[in-house]
C-alpha positions in Angstrom: -36.4 -28.1 94.6 -35.0 -26.3 97.6 -32.6 -27.7 100.1 -35.3 -27.1 102.9 -37.5 -29.7 100.8 -35.1 -32.5 100.9 -35.1 -35.7 101.3 -37.3 -36.3 97.9 -40.7 -37.7 98.4 -39.8 -39.9 95.2 -36.4 -39.6 93.7 -37.7 -41.0 90.4 -36.5 -44.0 88.2 -32.8 -43.2 86.8 -31.9 -43.7 83.3 -29.2 -46.1 84.2 -28.3 -47.3 80.8 -25.2 -45.3 80.8 -23.2 -42.5 82.7 -24.0 -40.2 79.9 -27.6 -41.1 80.2 -27.7 -40.9 84.0 -26.2 -37.3 83.7 -28.7 -36.3 81.2 -31.4 -37.6 83.7 -30.2 -35.7 86.6 -29.9 -32.6 84.6 -33.8 -32.8 83.2 -34.8 -33.4 86.8 -33.4 -30.3 88.0 -34.1 -28.1 84.8 -35.7 -25.4 86.7 -32.6 -25.0 89.0 -30.0 -25.0 86.3 -32.0 -22.3 84.3 -32.1 -20.0 87.6 -28.2 -20.8 87.7 -28.0 -19.9 84.1 -29.7 -16.8 84.5 -27.7 -15.4 87.3 -24.9 -16.7 85.7 -25.6 -14.5 82.7 -26.1 -11.5 85.1 -22.5 -12.0 86.7 -20.5 -12.8 83.6 -22.7 -10.1 81.4 -21.8 -7.1 83.9 -18.3 -8.3 83.9 -18.0 -8.5 80.2 -19.5 -5.1 79.8 -16.7 -3.5 82.2 -14.3 -2.8 79.4 -17.0 -0.4 77.9 -17.1 2.0 81.1 -13.3 1.6 81.5 -12.6 2.7 77.9 -14.9 5.4 78.0 -13.3 6.7 81.1 -10.0 6.5 79.6 -11.0 8.3 76.6 -12.9 10.9 78.6 -9.5 11.7 80.4 -7.7 12.0 77.2 -10.6 14.5 75.9 -10.9 16.3 79.4 -14.5 15.4 79.3 -15.9 15.4 83.0 -19.5 14.6 82.2 -18.4 11.2 80.2 -15.7 10.8 83.0 -19.0 11.0 85.5 -21.0 8.6 83.3 -18.3 6.0 83.2 -18.1 6.0 86.8 -21.9 5.6 87.2 -21.9 2.9 84.9 -19.0 1.1 86.7 -21.0 1.3 89.9 -24.0 -0.3 88.3 -22.1 -2.9 86.8 -20.3 -3.6 90.2 -23.6 -4.1 91.9 -24.8 -6.4 89.2 -21.4 -8.3 89.5 -22.1 -8.8 93.2 -25.8 -9.6 92.9 -25.1 -12.3 90.3 -22.3 -14.0 91.9 -24.2 -14.4 95.1 -27.3 -15.6 93.6 -25.3 -17.8 91.2 -23.3 -19.5 94.0 -26.6 -19.8 95.9 -28.3 -21.6 92.8 -25.2 -23.8 91.8 -24.7 -25.2 95.1 -28.3 -25.9 95.5 -28.1 -28.0 92.2 -25.1 -29.8 93.7 -26.5 -30.7 96.7 -30.1 -31.6 95.4 -28.5 -33.9 92.7 -26.3 -35.5 95.3 -29.2 -36.0 97.6 -31.0 -37.7 94.8 -28.5 -39.7 94.1 -27.9 -40.9 97.6 -31.9 -41.7 97.8 -31.4 -43.9 94.6 -28.4 -45.8 95.9 -29.9 -46.2 99.2 -33.2 -47.5 97.4 -31.2 -49.8 95.3 -29.4 -51.1 98.4 -32.6 -51.9 100.0 -34.1 -53.8 97.2 -30.9 -56.0 96.4 -30.5 -57.1 100.1 -27.4 -59.2 100.3 -27.2 -59.7 96.6 -25.7 -56.3 96.4 -22.5 -57.2 97.9 -22.1 -60.4 96.0 -22.4 -58.4 92.9 -20.3 -55.2 93.8 -17.5 -55.2 96.5 -18.4 -53.3 99.7 -15.4 -50.8 99.3 -16.7 -50.2 95.8 -20.0 -49.3 96.7 -18.9 -47.0 99.7 -16.6 -45.3 97.2 -19.6 -44.7 94.4 -21.7 -43.5 97.5 -19.0 -40.7 98.7 -16.4 -39.9 96.2 -18.3 -40.7 92.8 -21.3 -38.8 93.9 -19.2 -35.6 95.1 -17.6 -35.5 91.3 -20.9 -35.9 89.9 -22.3 -33.0 92.1 -19.1 -30.9 90.8 -20.2 -31.5 87.3 -23.7 -30.4 87.9 -22.7 -27.4 89.9 -20.5 -26.3 86.9 -22.7 -26.8 84.1 -24.7 -23.5 84.5 -21.5 -21.6 85.2 -20.2 -23.3 81.8 -23.0 -22.3 80.1 -23.3 -18.6 81.4 -19.4 -18.1 80.4 -19.9 -19.8 76.9 -22.9 -17.5 75.9 -21.1 -14.7 77.4 -17.9 -15.3 75.6 -19.5 -15.7 72.2 -21.4 -12.3 72.8 -18.1 -10.4 73.4 -16.5 -11.9 70.5 -19.4 -10.5 68.1 -19.3 -7.3 69.8 -15.8 -7.0 69.2 -16.1 -7.7 65.8 -18.5 -5.2 65.4 -16.9 -2.6 67.6 -13.4 -2.7 66.2 -13.3 -5.5 63.4 -9.5 -5.4 62.8 -8.6 -6.5 66.7 -12.2 -8.2 66.9 -11.6 -10.9 64.4 -8.0 -11.7 65.8 -10.0 -12.4 69.2 -13.0 -14.0 67.6 -10.9 -16.6 65.6 -8.2 -17.0 68.7 -10.7 -17.6 71.4 -12.1 -20.9 69.9 -8.6 -22.1 69.3 -8.0 -21.5 72.9 -11.1 -23.1 74.1 -10.4 -26.2 72.0 -6.6 -26.5 72.5 -7.1 -29.0 75.5 -9.3 -31.4 74.0 -6.5 -33.5 72.4 -5.2 -33.8 76.2 -8.7 -34.8 77.7 -8.9 -38.6 76.9 -5.3 -39.0 78.5 -6.3 -37.2 81.5 -9.4 -38.9 81.8 -8.0 -42.2 81.5 -5.3 -41.4 84.3 -8.0 -39.8 86.5 -10.0 -43.3 85.9 -6.9 -45.4 86.9 -6.4 -43.3 90.0 -10.1 -44.0 90.9 -9.9 -47.8 90.5 -6.7 -47.9 92.7 -8.5 -45.9 95.2 -11.4 -48.3 95.3 -9.1 -51.1 95.8 -7.2 -49.2 98.7 -10.7 -48.5 100.2 -11.8 -51.9 99.9 -8.8 -53.7 101.4 -9.2 -50.7 104.4 -12.5 -51.7 105.0 -12.2 -55.3 104.8 -9.3 -55.0 107.3 -11.2 -53.2 109.6 -14.0 -55.6 109.4 -11.8 -58.6 110.4 -9.5 -56.8 112.6 -10.5 -58.8 115.6 -9.9 -62.1 113.5 -6.3 -60.8 112.3 -5.3 -60.2 115.6 -6.0 -63.5 116.6 -4.2 -65.2 113.9 -1.3 -62.5 113.6 -2.4 -61.5 110.1 -2.1 -57.5 110.8 1.4 -57.2 109.3 0.3 -59.0 106.2 -2.6 -56.9 105.7 -0.8 -53.9 106.4 1.6 -54.6 103.8 -0.9 -55.0 101.2 -2.8 -52.0 102.2 0.5 -50.0 102.1 1.3 -51.4 98.5 -2.2 -50.5 97.5 -1.8 -47.0 99.0 1.6 -46.5 97.1 0.1 -47.5 93.9 -3.0 -45.1 94.5 -0.3 -42.2 95.4 1.8 -42.9 92.2 -1.4 -43.0 89.9 -2.4 -39.7 91.5 0.9 -38.1 90.8 0.4 -39.0 87.2 -3.1 -37.8 86.9 -2.0 -34.5 88.5 0.7 -33.8 86.0 -1.7 -34.4 83.1 -4.1 -31.9 84.7 -0.9 -29.4 85.3 0.0 -29.7 81.7 -3.8 -28.7 80.7 -3.5 -25.8 83.2 -0.3 -24.7 81.7 -1.6 -24.7 78.3 -4.6 -22.8 79.6 -2.5 -20.4 80.8 0.1 -19.9 78.2 -2.3 -19.7 75.0 -4.5 -17.2 76.3 -1.3 -15.1 77.4 0.0 -15.5 73.9 -3.2 -14.3 72.7 -3.1 -11.1 74.9 0.5 -10.2 73.6 -0.7 -10.7 70.1 -3.8 -8.5 70.7 -1.9 -5.7 72.5 0.9 -5.8 70.0 -1.4 -5.7 67.0 -3.4 -2.9 68.8 -0.6 -0.6 69.4 0.6 -0.8 65.8 -3.1 0.2 64.8 -3.1 3.0 67.4 0.4 4.3 66.2 -1.0 4.5 62.7 -4.1 6.6 64.0 -6.6 4.0 62.9 -7.9 3.4 66.5 -8.1 5.6 69.6 -6.4 4.9 72.9 -9.8 4.4 74.5 -10.8 1.9 72.0 -7.3 -0.1 72.5 -8.0 0.0 76.1 -11.6 -1.6 75.6 -10.4 -4.2 73.4 -7.5 -5.1 75.7 -9.9 -5.0 78.7 -12.4 -7.5 77.0 -9.6 -9.7 76.0 -8.7 -10.0 79.6 -12.1 -10.7 80.5 -12.1 -13.7 78.2 -9.4 -15.4 80.4 -12.1 -15.8 83.0 -14.6 -17.9 80.8 -11.7 -19.9 79.6 -10.8 -21.0 83.1 -14.4 -22.2 83.5 -13.9 -24.1 80.5 -11.2 -25.9 81.9 -12.8 -26.7 85.2 -15.8 -28.1 83.5 -13.7 -30.3 81.4 -11.9 -31.6 84.4 -15.2 -32.0 86.0 -16.6 -33.9 83.2 -13.6 -35.9 82.6 -13.7 -37.1 86.7 -17.6 -37.2 86.5 -18.1 -39.6 83.5 -16.5 -42.5 84.8 -18.1 -42.0 88.3 -21.4 -41.8 86.7 -20.7 -45.0 84.9 -19.9 -46.7 88.1 -23.2 -45.3 89.6 -25.1 -46.3 86.5 -23.9 -50.1 87.0 -24.9 -50.4 90.4 -28.3 -48.4 89.9 -28.8 -50.9 86.8 -28.8 -54.1 88.8 -32.0 -55.7 89.0 -33.5 -58.6 90.9 -36.8 -60.5 90.6 -39.4 -58.3 92.4 -42.5 -60.5 92.2 -46.0 -59.1 92.3 -47.9 -61.3 90.0 -49.8 -63.0 92.7 -51.7 -61.0 95.6 -52.5 -63.4 98.4 -55.9 -63.1 100.0 -54.2 -63.0 103.4 -51.2 -63.9 105.2 -48.6 -66.3 103.8 -48.8 -69.2 106.1 -48.0 -72.8 105.9 -45.1 -75.4 105.1 -42.0 -73.6 103.7 -40.5 -76.0 100.7 -37.5 -75.6 98.9 -37.9 -77.5 95.5 -34.0 -77.3 95.0 -33.2 -79.7 98.0 -36.7 -81.0 98.7 -36.5 -79.4 102.1 -39.8 -79.0 103.9 -40.2 -76.9 107.1 -43.6 -78.0 108.6 -45.7 -74.8 109.8 -45.5 -74.1 113.3 -42.6 -76.5 114.0 -38.7 -76.0 114.8 -36.6 -77.4 111.9 -33.0 -77.7 112.1 -30.9 -78.1 108.8 -27.3 -79.5 109.1 -25.2 -78.8 105.8 -21.9 -80.1 105.3 -21.0 -77.2 103.2 -21.4 -73.7 105.0 -21.5 -71.9 101.6 -24.5 -74.3 100.8 -26.1 -73.4 103.9 -25.8 -69.7 103.0 -27.4 -70.1 99.6 -30.2 -72.1 101.3 -30.6 -69.4 103.7 -31.0 -66.9 100.8 -33.4 -68.9 99.1 -35.7 -69.7 102.0 -36.1 -65.7 102.5 -37.1 -65.3 98.9 -33.7 -63.8 97.8 -32.4 -66.2 95.1 -29.0 -66.4 93.9 -28.1 -64.1 91.0 -27.9 -65.7 87.6 -24.5 -65.0 85.9 -23.9 -66.3 82.3 -21.9 -69.8 82.3 -18.5 -69.7 80.9 -18.4 -70.7 77.1 -17.4 -74.1 76.1 -14.6 -73.0 73.9 -12.3 -69.9 73.8 -12.1 -69.7 70.1 -13.4 -66.5 68.6 -16.1 -68.4 66.9 -17.4 -69.8 70.1 -21.1 -69.1 71.1 -21.7 -66.5 73.4 -22.3 -67.7 77.2 -26.0 -68.6 78.0 -27.7 -67.3 81.0 -27.6 -69.6 83.9 -31.3 -70.9 84.6 -32.8 -69.4 87.7 -33.7 -71.9 90.4 -37.1 -72.5 91.2 -38.6 -70.4 93.9 -39.3 -71.7 97.4 -43.0 -72.1 98.2 -44.8 -71.0 101.5 -48.0 -72.6 101.9 -47.8 -73.4 98.2 -47.2 -70.2 97.0 -44.2 -69.1 95.3 -42.3 -66.2 97.2 -41.0 -64.8 94.0 -44.7 -64.4 92.7 -45.9 -62.1 95.4 -44.7 -58.7 96.2 -41.6 -58.3 97.6 -42.7 -56.5 100.8 -45.4 -59.7 101.4 -42.4 -62.1 101.0 -40.2 -60.2 103.3 -43.0 -59.7 106.0 -43.8 -63.4 106.1 -40.2 -64.5 105.9 -37.3 -63.0 107.9 -33.7 -64.3 107.5 -31.1 -63.5 110.1 -27.5 -63.8 108.2 -24.7 -65.8 109.7 -22.9 -62.1 110.6 -26.0 -59.9 111.2 -25.4 -56.3 111.6 -26.2 -53.8 114.2 -26.7 -50.2 113.1 -25.6 -47.5 115.5 -28.0 -46.2 117.8 -29.7 -47.1 121.3 -31.0 -50.5 122.2 -34.5 -49.0 121.9 -33.8 -48.1 118.5 -32.5 -51.6 117.5 -35.6 -53.4 118.9 -37.9 -50.6 117.4 -38.7 -52.4 114.2 -41.9 -53.3 112.4 -43.3 -56.6 114.6 -46.5 -58.6 115.2 -46.6 -57.0 118.9 -46.9 -60.7 120.1 -43.6 -60.7 121.5 -42.3 -58.2 123.9 -38.6 -57.1 123.8 -38.1 -58.1 127.5 -39.1 -61.5 126.6 -36.9 -61.5 123.2 -34.0 -60.5 125.2 -34.5 -63.1 127.8 -34.8 -65.7 125.3 -31.8 -64.5 123.5 -29.8 -64.5 126.7 -28.9 -60.8 126.7 -28.6 -60.3 130.6 -24.9 -60.0 130.4 -25.3 -57.3 127.4 -27.9 -55.4 129.1 -25.7 -54.9 132.0 -22.7 -53.8 130.1 -24.9 -51.3 128.3 -26.5 -50.0 131.5 -22.9 -49.4 132.7 -22.0 -47.6 129.5 -25.0 -45.6 129.5 -25.0 -41.7 130.0 -28.3 -41.8 131.2 -28.3 -41.2 135.1 -31.1 -43.8 135.4 -29.0 -46.5 134.0 -31.8 -47.7 131.9 -30.2 -50.0 129.0 -32.5 -48.7 126.3 -30.9 -45.5 126.2 -27.4 -46.9 125.9 -25.5 -46.2 122.6 -24.7 -49.1 120.4 -21.6 -48.2 118.3 -21.6 -48.8 114.8 -21.6 -52.6 113.8 -21.6 -52.9 117.6 -18.0 -52.5 117.7 -17.9 -52.1 121.6 -19.6 -55.5 121.9 -18.3 -59.1 121.7 -19.1 -61.1 118.9 -21.4 -63.4 121.0 -23.1 -60.3 122.6 -23.7 -59.0 119.0 -25.1 -62.1 118.0 -27.6 -62.5 120.8 -28.7 -58.9 120.4 -29.3 -59.8 116.7 -31.3 -62.6 117.6 -33.4 -60.8 120.1 -34.3 -58.4 117.3 -35.4 -61.1 115.1 -37.5 -62.6 118.0 -39.2 -59.3 118.4 -40.1 -59.1 114.8 -42.0 -62.4 115.0 -42.4 -63.1 111.5 -44.5 -66.1 110.3 -41.2 -67.9 109.4 -38.0 -67.1 110.8 -34.8 -68.7 109.2 -31.7 -68.5 111.5 -28.3 -68.9 110.1 -25.7 -70.2 112.6 -27.5 -68.0 115.4 -25.2 -69.3 118.3 -21.9 -69.9 116.6 -20.1 -67.4 119.0 -21.7 -68.2 122.2 -20.4 -70.9 125.0 -22.1 -74.2 125.5 -24.2 -73.0 128.5 -25.6 -69.9 126.9 -26.2 -71.9 123.7 -28.2 -74.7 125.7 -30.5 -71.7 127.2 -31.0 -69.8 124.2 -32.2 -73.2 122.5 -34.6 -73.8 125.3 -36.0 -70.0 125.0 -35.9 -70.0 121.2 -38.2 -73.1 121.3 -40.3 -71.9 124.0 -40.8 -68.2 122.3 -41.3 -69.5 118.7 -44.2 -72.0 119.8 -46.6 -72.2 116.8 -44.3 -70.4 114.5 -42.4 -71.8 111.7 -38.6 -71.7 112.4 -35.6 -73.0 110.6 -32.3 -73.1 112.1 -29.2 -73.9 109.8 -26.5 -75.1 112.4 -24.4 -78.1 113.3 -24.8 -77.5 117.0 -26.0 -80.7 119.0 -27.5 -78.4 121.6 -30.0 -76.7 119.2 -30.4 -80.1 117.0 -31.7 -81.8 119.9 -34.3 -79.2 120.7 -35.4 -79.2 117.0 -38.8 -81.1 116.2 -37.0 -82.4 113.0 -33.5 -82.3 111.7 -32.8 -82.4 108.0 -29.5 -83.4 107.0 -28.2 -81.8 103.5 -25.0 -82.8 101.3 -24.8 -80.0 99.0 -28.3 -79.5 97.5 -29.6 -83.1 98.2 -31.6 -84.1 101.0 -29.7 -87.3 102.7 -32.2 -87.8 105.6 -34.8 -86.0 107.7 -35.6 -87.2 111.3 -34.8 -86.4 115.0 -31.4 -85.7 115.9 -31.1 -88.9 118.4 -32.5 -90.9 115.6 -30.2 -89.7 112.8 -26.9 -90.0 115.0 -28.0 -93.8 114.9 -28.7 -94.3 111.8 -27.0 -91.9 109.3 -23.0 -92.1 109.7 -22.5 -89.1 107.5 -24.8 -86.8 109.6 -22.9 -88.1 112.7 -19.5 -87.2 111.3 -20.6 -83.4 110.6 -22.3 -83.0 113.9 -19.5 -84.9 116.2 -16.9 -83.4 113.7 -15.6 -86.9 113.6 -12.9 -87.2 111.1 -13.1 -90.9 110.9 -14.8 -92.3 107.8 -18.4 -93.2 108.5 -19.6 -97.1 108.4 -20.3 -98.3 105.2 -23.8 -98.2 103.8 -25.8 -101.5 103.8 -25.0 -102.5 107.3 -27.3 -104.4 109.7 -28.2 -101.3 112.1 -31.6 -101.2 112.8 -33.6 -98.3 111.2 -36.3 -96.2 113.0 -39.7 -97.5 112.5 -42.4 -95.4 110.5 -41.9 -92.0 109.4 -39.5 -91.4 112.0 -36.7 -91.2 109.6 -36.8 -90.6 105.8 -33.4 -91.3 104.0 -32.8 -90.5 100.5 -31.8 -93.4 98.3 -28.2 -92.2 97.6 -25.0 -94.1 99.1 -23.4 -92.8 102.3 -19.8 -92.2 101.6 -17.4 -90.2 103.5 
């Protein structure tokens, strides 16, 4: 795999059982690149390791006053120098290619997982944690991937040098062969402590990142309530904790670096002292001593690689564990049923008993905003994650937590949404969240989405009352024509107000024109006059399409064909808005924001005739 071939057509299915399994999977998937880097690493380090031979030959040639051997030594040095330069260049190229391709593969895997999980991802993993995994953790994994080939080449060359020294000069070679492994393994007892400190630093950094992202996302609200100082103090505390953890981690790595410098220095001193004694005794020649000295000096180079690889592994293993936990997240993917055609019909939620009739505008009023959010997720085929329920006892012999039972699937035209392929379900039902996200780009990019083609962009923008938004975008556009389509929208629509972002997101949903559109509080940030016009435009544009609006706004409720009132997950009543105002005190209290207790049940108030109102047999209480 070359960088020019990115992105991958298929990044593959990762082994996410653990961080180690994920790292091994990455290595296997770029085995060719790793072998190429290993080859060039052997050329580079092998040429470096051979330098002591011509150096010793040159010294001995000077001692013996041999011009021919001095010329031979010079020629060998030139050839080895060229090999070192070539090997280093190609090793760097191959190693960095391995780094970039591995990180690109991981980025594609994380992006695919985010797409598959949808909103469930941020419910199971904090948004700041996801950001850190996708940036800092991937960099550390890439660091290890890049260093594996260098470590392999250094290890093979070091073994070769030790064997050659034993054969060339047994007395000194044995000292080196025994001392080199001791030096390489000397830092192993320190690595667990360094790893724990590095992991603690990473956790505190993730906490600080999460606080920063949450603060930035809610800055407008914080300014409104005067909470900037409170969150600034929290971030300052988290930042100082991260700084102290980073200092503790750096101290441990400084100790490891000191050990890696001191011990090889002691070995070099011991070899020189022993070699001088042998030379004075006439047991070795001066050139042989220089050769052994140069070889020991070379061994300091691969030992630095061992330290770097140990450090990279200490950082990459926790990062790989976190990435594996994200990649291991799953949710029901469906696929057991293949519908003959597009999914159509009534939308039914077995949990609450809600039924949204096909082709009609149904409004849903929930007393609990969290219940409304859960209902919107279910209607879109995104069931909540089933987490284990707490054990009944805290004693050691208590039974392990049992997994919570998954709620029944929502039915569209009698077909369970979790039984069809996820792509089919998402094409049939579109859910607009309470806080929709606008990606950076132009207005044309925002509305360039998969759609039925029945609704034009201009009609959708008009129905969502985006006239003032278009004017603002046109004024800010760099296009001389002033066309709003070419105006840039900042990330998350930061340059727009909350109401403008909400209306653009609604226009995007209307352009998509799905068979079923679920809107969660689509007008909570707009004024009453604009809301009334949006309600009229929505009803007109969605004629013949199933639309479910979760709201407590009287203006939207009055335009709905039917209003369903839920208390928690219990359907209390279903009827037109005006009928519910007369017949359901609890509904009237929610819609009118009335804090007075509702009228007691069983009064003599007239009930609507026929099926105009359906009230569940539960007691109406405040």
